[in-house]
C-alpha positions as a printed Julia matrix, in Angstrom:
100×3 Matrix{Float64}:
  1.42  21.07   15.99
  3.88  22.69   19.02
  5.96  25.88   20.56
  8.75  23.83   21.17
 10.68  21.55   18.89
 10.8   17.75   20.11
 14.11  16.35   19.78
 13.67  13.61   16.93
 13.27  10.36   17.56
 14.13   9.24   14.34
 15.81  10.04   11.06
 14.86   7.61    8.06
 16.02   7.56    4.72
 13.26   6.8     1.81
 14.54   5.22   -1.4
 11.39   4.65   -3.02
  7.76   6.12   -2.32
  5.79   2.41   -2.37
  2.01   2.78   -3.21
  2.44   5.29   -5.59
  2.68   5.93   -9.42
  6.18   7.42   -8.45
  9.44   6.51   -7.38
 12.54   8.36   -6.29
 15.28   9.53   -8.06
 17.82  10.06   -5.13
 17.01   9.25   -1.61
 15.37  11.35    0.8
 15.27  12.19    4.71
 13.26  12.41    6.8
 12.5   13.25   10.48
 10.19  11.62   12.46
  9.1   13.75   16.39
  6.49  13.09   18.78
  4.27  15.27   19.47
  2.67  17.2    22.91
 -0.65  14.9    22.33
  1.46  11.62   21.53
  0.76  12.19   17.6
  3.94  11.31   15.38
  5.15  13.75   12.96
  7.06  12.54    9.71
  8.57  16.29    7.92
 11.01  16.45    5.05
 13.03  20.13    5.42
 14.06  20.76    1.8
  9.94  20.51    0.98
  7.97  20.6     3.97
  6.21  18.23    3.42
  4.51  16.45    6.51
  2.05  14.14    7.89
  0.97  13.21   11.44
 -1.1   10.09   13.01
 -0.97   8.83   16.27
  0.48   5.38   15.02
  4.37   5.83   13.72
  3.3    3.38   10.32
  0.8    5.23    9.18
  2.58   8.85    9.77
  5.1    7.49    7.79
  2.61   6.07    5.48
  0.96   9.34    4.88
  3.58  11.43    4.71
  4.34   8.97    1.34
  1.43   9.78    0.08
  1.56  14.03    0.45
  4.74  14.27   -0.28
  3.1   12.76   -3.58
  0.27  14.83   -3.57
  2.09  17.87   -3.51
  3.72  16.9    -6.04
  0.78  16.45   -8.14
 -1.12  19.65   -6.8
  1.87  22.1    -8.39
  2.87  20.13  -11.7
 -1.47  20.4   -12.08
 -0.91  24.17  -11.55
  2.33  24.8   -13.03
  1.08  27.6   -15.31
 -0.38  29.5   -12.29
  2.6   28.74  -10.08
  4.03  31.84   -8.56
  7.48  32.01   -9.0
  8.61  30.49   -5.55
  6.1   28.01   -6.03
  7.27  27.16   -9.02
 11.06  26.36   -7.33
  9.17  24.13   -5.37
  7.68  22.05   -8.27
 11.55  22.14   -9.58
 12.67  20.71   -6.09
 10.34  17.85   -6.63
 11.27  17.02   -9.78
 14.75  16.64   -8.84
 13.0   14.0    -6.85
 10.65  12.43   -8.1
 10.37  10.46  -11.41
  7.25   8.0   -12.86
  7.25   4.25  -12.33
  7.94   2.56  -15.85
């Protein structure tokens, strides 16, 4: 990505995970930055999940899917996770729940 942090372009509050099997129990805050190559980087500081793309809408949509994919990956590997990865999974469980 880049050596020096660029100032955020914006901060967004997400209330849902559209297009997924999950919803948020509580809102999450993500920030968007533009890297030195002009790509938009969307990230969430608590989990470290991020996504980037040259189009900011695609970067945001990709972030939602990366967020869900990380949760599903951790859930599928739960019995083999290290203590730090189990803690990360618990962070996700406080945020993501299945849609009914």
